[in-house]
DRENGU-961217 format. One record per atom (N, C-alpha, C, O): residue in one letter; chain; atom name; x, y, z. Coordinates in steps of 0.02 Angstrom, whole numbers, plus 50000, padded with zeros to 5 digits. Layout:
BEGIN
 r c  a     u     v     w
 a A CA     X     Y     Z
...
REM end
This chain:
BEGIN
 r c  a     u     v     w
 m A  N 58345 52548 51067
 m A CA 58354 52558 50996
 m A  C 58296 52599 50967
 m A  O 58308 52649 50933
 i A  N 58236 52578 50980
 i A CA 58177 52614 50955
 i A  C 58173 52683 50988
 i A  O 58153 52732 50956
 r A  N 58192 52686 51051
 r A CA 58188 52749 51088
 r A  C 58237 52800 51058
 r A  O 58221 52859 51054
 k A  N 58297 52777 51038
 k A CA 58346 52822 51008
 k A  C 58321 52849 50941
 k A  O 58329 52909 50926
 k A  N 58290 52806 50902
 k A CA 58262 52828 50837
 k A  C 58206 52878 50848
 k A  O 58200 52927 50811
 l A  N 58165 52866 50898
 l A CA 58110 52911 50913
 l A  C 58136 52979 50936
 l A  O 58109 53030 50916
 i A  N 58189 52979 50976
 i A CA 58218 53043 50999
 i A  C 58248 53080 50940
 i A  O 58241 53141 50936
 i A  N 58282 53045 50895
 i A CA 58313 53078 50837
 i A  C 58260 53107 50791
 i A  O 58267 53163 50767
 v A  N 58206 53070 50780
 v A CA 58152 53095 50737
 v A  C 58119 53156 50770
 v A  O 58103 53204 50735
 a A  N 58109 53154 50835
 a A CA 58079 53211 50871
 a A  C 58123 53272 50867
 a A  O 58099 53328 50856
 l A  N 58189 53264 50875
 l A CA 58234 53321 50871
 l A  C 58236 53350 50800
 l A  O 58238 53411 50792
 l A  N 58236 53307 50750
 l A CA 58234 53332 50681
 l A  C 58169 53369 50666
 l A  O 58170 53419 50630
 a A  N 58115 53344 50692
 a A CA 58050 53376 50681
 a A  C 58047 53445 50714
 a A  O 58017 53491 50688
 i A  N 58079 53450 50772
 i A CA 58079 53514 50807
 i A  C 58127 53563 50774
 i A  O 58113 53622 50770
 a A  N 58184 53538 50750
 a A CA 58235 53582 50722
 a A  C 58221 53603 50650
 a A  O 58247 53654 50628
 s A  N 58180 53566 50613
 s A CA 58169 53583 50543
 s A  C 58135 53650 50531
 s A  O 58153 53683 50482
 p A  N 58087 53672 50572
 p A CA 58059 53739 50559
 p A  C 58109 53795 50566
 p A  O 58100 53849 50538
 c A  N 58162 53784 50604
 c A CA 58212 53836 50614
 c A  C 58248 53852 50548
 c A  O 58267 53909 50536
 y A  N 58257 53802 50506
 y A CA 58292 53812 50443
 y A  C 58246 53833 50386
 y A  O 58271 53857 50335
 s A  N 58182 53825 50393
 s A CA 58137 53838 50337
 s A  C 58122 53912 50327
 s A  O 58105 53933 50272
 q A  N 58128 53952 50380
 q A CA 58113 54022 50374
 q A  C 58177 54062 50380
 q A  O 58210 54061 50431
 t A  N 58192 54097 50327
 t A CA 58251 54140 50329
 t A  C 58229 54212 50323
 t A  O 58178 54226 50292
 t A  N 58268 54257 50351
 t A CA 58251 54328 50349
 t A  C 58301 54366 50306
 t A  O 58310 54426 50316
 d A  N 58333 54332 50260
 d A CA 58382 54364 50217
 d A  C 58352 54403 50159
 d A  O 58387 54441 50126
 r A  N 58289 54395 50148
 r A CA 58257 54428 50091
 r A  C 58247 54502 50104
 r A  O 58230 54523 50160
 a A  N 58257 54541 50053
 a A CA 58244 54613 50058
 a A  C 58170 54624 50042
 a A  O 58143 54597 49994
 v A  N 58139 54665 50081
 v A CA 58068 54679 50072
 v A  C 58062 54741 50028
 v A  O 58094 54792 50041
 r A  N 58021 54735 49977
 r A CA 58011 54791 49931
 r A  C 57944 54824 49947
 r A  O 57892 54790 49947
 s A  N 57945 54888 49961
 s A CA 57881 54922 49974
 s A  C 57852 54947 49909
 s A  O 57888 54972 49865
 l A  N 57787 54940 49903
 l A CA 57752 54960 49842
 l A  C 57699 55011 49859
 l A  O 57668 55008 49912
 s A  N 57689 55056 49813
 s A CA 57632 55100 49821
 s A  C 57570 55063 49795
 s A  O 57576 55011 49764
 l A  N 57513 55091 49808
 l A CA 57451 55060 49785
 l A  C 57450 55056 49709
 l A  O 57429 55005 49681
 q A  N 57472 55109 49676
 q A CA 57472 55110 49603
 q A  C 57519 55057 49575
 q A  O 57502 55024 49525
 e A  N 57578 55048 49606
 e A CA 57624 54996 49583
 e A  C 57597 54927 49593
 e A  O 57605 54883 49550
 a A  N 57563 54916 49649
 a A CA 57533 54850 49663
 a A  C 57478 54834 49613
 a A  O 57473 54778 49589
 i A  N 57438 54884 49597
 i A CA 57384 54873 49548
 i A  C 57414 54860 49479
 i A  O 57391 54816 49443
 s A  N 57466 54898 49461
 s A CA 57498 54889 49396
 s A  C 57528 54819 49390
 s A  O 57520 54786 49338
 l A  N 57563 54796 49441
 l A CA 57592 54729 49440
 l A  C 57538 54675 49436
 l A  O 57545 54626 49400
 a A  N 57484 54685 49473
 a A CA 57429 54636 49472
 a A  C 57398 54631 49403
 a A  O 57382 54577 49379
 l A  N 57390 54688 49370
 l A CA 57361 54689 49302
 l A  C 57408 54658 49251
 l A  O 57385 54625 49204
 q A  N 57473 54668 49259
 q A CA 57521 54639 49213
 q A  C 57525 54564 49218
 q A  O 57537 54530 49168
 h A  N 57515 54537 49276
 h A CA 57522 54465 49287
 h A  C 57455 54428 49290
 h A  O 57453 54370 49308
 n A  N 57401 54461 49274
 n A CA 57335 54430 49275
 n A  C 57323 54396 49207
 n A  O 57318 54429 49156
 f A  N 57318 54329 49208
 f A CA 57310 54291 49147
 f A  C 57242 54304 49113
 f A  O 57237 54302 49052
 n A  N 57191 54317 49152
 n A CA 57125 54330 49122
 n A  C 57127 54393 49079
 n A  O 57095 54396 49026
 i A  N 57163 54443 49102
 i A CA 57169 54505 49063
 i A  C 57211 54492 49001
 i A  O 57195 54517 48947
 q A  N 57265 54454 49008
 q A CA 57306 54440 48950
 q A  C 57267 54400 48898
 q A  O 57275 54411 48838
 i A  N 57226 54354 48919
 i A CA 57186 54314 48872
 i A  C 57133 54357 48840
 i A  O 57120 54350 48780
 s A  N 57102 54401 48879
 s A CA 57048 54442 48851
 s A  C 57073 54492 48799
 s A  O 57032 54519 48761
 q A  N 57138 54504 48795
 q A CA 57164 54548 48743
 q A  C 57156 54518 48674
 q A  O 57158 54554 48624
 f A  N 57148 54451 48670
 f A CA 57140 54418 48606
 f A  C 57066 54412 48585
 f A  O 57052 54388 48530
 d A  N 57020 54434 48627
 d A CA 56948 54429 48611
 d A  C 56929 54466 48546
 d A  O 56891 54438 48507
 p A  N 56954 54527 48533
 p A CA 56935 54559 48470
 p A  C 56959 54521 48409
 p A  O 56924 54518 48359
 t A  N 57018 54491 48413
 t A CA 57044 54452 48356
 t A  C 57002 54390 48345
 t A  O 56986 54372 48289
 v A  N 56984 54356 48399
 v A CA 56943 54296 48394
 v A  C 56874 54315 48366
 v A  O 56847 54278 48325
 s A  N 56846 54370 48388
 s A CA 56781 54392 48363
 s A  C 56785 54408 48288
 s A  O 56738 54393 48251
 q A  N 56839 54439 48267
 q A CA 56847 54455 48195
 q A  C 56849 54391 48154
 q A  O 56819 54387 48101
 f A  N 56886 54340 48178
 f A CA 56888 54277 48142
 f A  C 56819 54243 48141
 f A  O 56801 54212 48091
 s A  N 56782 54249 48195
 s A CA 56715 54220 48197
 s A  C 56669 54253 48146
 s A  O 56628 54220 48113
 i A  N 56675 54319 48140
 i A CA 56634 54355 48090
 i A  C 56654 54334 48020
 i A  O 56611 54324 47977
 s A  N 56719 54327 48007
 s A CA 56743 54306 47941
 s A  C 56716 54237 47924
 s A  O 56697 54224 47867
 i A  N 56715 54193 47972
 i A CA 56689 54125 47960
 i A  C 56615 54127 47945
 i A  O 56590 54092 47902
 a A  N 56578 54170 47982
 a A CA 56506 54175 47971
 a A  C 56491 54204 47902
 a A  O 56445 54180 47868
 y A  N 56529 54254 47880
 y A CA 56519 54282 47814
 y A  C 56541 54235 47759
 y A  O 56520 54242 47702
 g A  N 56583 54187 47775
 g A CA 56607 54140 47725
 g A  C 56552 54098 47695
 g A  O 56559 54072 47639
 a A  N 56496 54090 47730
 a A CA 56440 54052 47703
 a A  C 56408 54087 47644
 a A  O 56375 54055 47603
 y A  N 56418 54153 47638
 y A CA 56388 54191 47583
 y A  C 56436 54202 47525
 y A  O 56418 54235 47476
 d A  N 56496 54174 47528
 d A CA 56543 54180 47473
 d A  C 56519 54140 47413
 d A  O 56492 54085 47422
 p A  N 56527 54167 47353
 p A CA 56506 54129 47294
 p A  C 56551 54068 47283
 p A  O 56611 54069 47298
 v A  N 56520 54015 47257
 v A CA 56557 53954 47243
 v A  C 56548 53940 47169
 v A  O 56492 53936 47144
 i A  N 56604 53932 47134
 i A CA 56602 53917 47062
 i A  C 56635 53849 47053
 i A  O 56688 53835 47081
 s A  N 56602 53807 47013
 s A CA 56631 53742 46999
 s A  C 56622 53726 46925
 s A  O 56574 53749 46894
 a A  N 56666 53688 46898
 a A CA 56663 53667 46828
 a A  C 56690 53597 46823
 a A  O 56732 53576 46863
 s A  N 56665 53560 46775
 s A CA 56691 53492 46763
 s A  C 56688 53478 46688
 s A  O 56650 53510 46651
 g A  N 56727 53431 46668
 g A CA 56727 53412 46598
 g A  C 56744 53338 46592
 g A  O 56773 53308 46638
 q A  N 56726 53309 46534
 q A CA 56740 53238 46523
 q A  C 56753 53227 46449
 q A  O 56721 53257 46406
 h A  N 56799 53183 46435
 h A CA 56815 53167 46367
 h A  C 56834 53094 46363
 h A  O 56873 53069 46404
 n A  N 56806 53059 46314
 n A CA 56822 52988 46304
 n A  C 56850 52981 46233
 n A  O 56825 53010 46185
 y A  N 56902 52941 46228
 y A CA 56932 52928 46163
 y A  C 56948 52854 46160
 y A  O 56979 52826 46206
 s A  N 56927 52822 46107
 s A CA 56938 52751 46101
 s A  C 56971 52735 46035
 s A  O 56950 52761 45983
 l A  N 57023 52693 46034
 l A CA 57058 52673 45974
 l A  C 57031 52608 45944
 l A  O 57052 52589 45889
 s A  N 56988 52574 45978
 s A CA 56963 52510 45951
 s A  C 56911 52523 45896
 s A  O 56873 52571 45899
 p A  N 56912 52479 45847
 p A CA 56864 52489 45792
 p A  C 56792 52480 45816
 p A  O 56776 52435 45855
 g A  N 56753 52521 45793
 g A CA 56683 52517 45814
 g A  C 56641 52481 45763
 g A  O 56666 52464 45709
 g A  N 56584 52469 45777
 g A CA 56539 52436 45731
 g A  C 56474 52419 45765
 g A  O 56468 52418 45826
 l A  N 56427 52405 45721
 l A CA 56362 52387 45748
 l A  C 56348 52315 45739
 l A  O 56295 52292 45759
REM end
């Protein structure tokens, strides 16, 4: 019983690599320029760095915000209907 299970597992282990690699895919040849262009398009560091000027502009705006004038006003009024007296 154990021997049959061991043989089945061994056969499955040997046969599984046969199914994992298929040669049905078409191979696309690329020139060096096309490979570089694709690499640059899919590079996340380059895509993120495109936002650096915008982030820098916001940082400058925040820094200059400390020099913006601040105006404030307040008022107070009290009114009482109770009779006064000393």
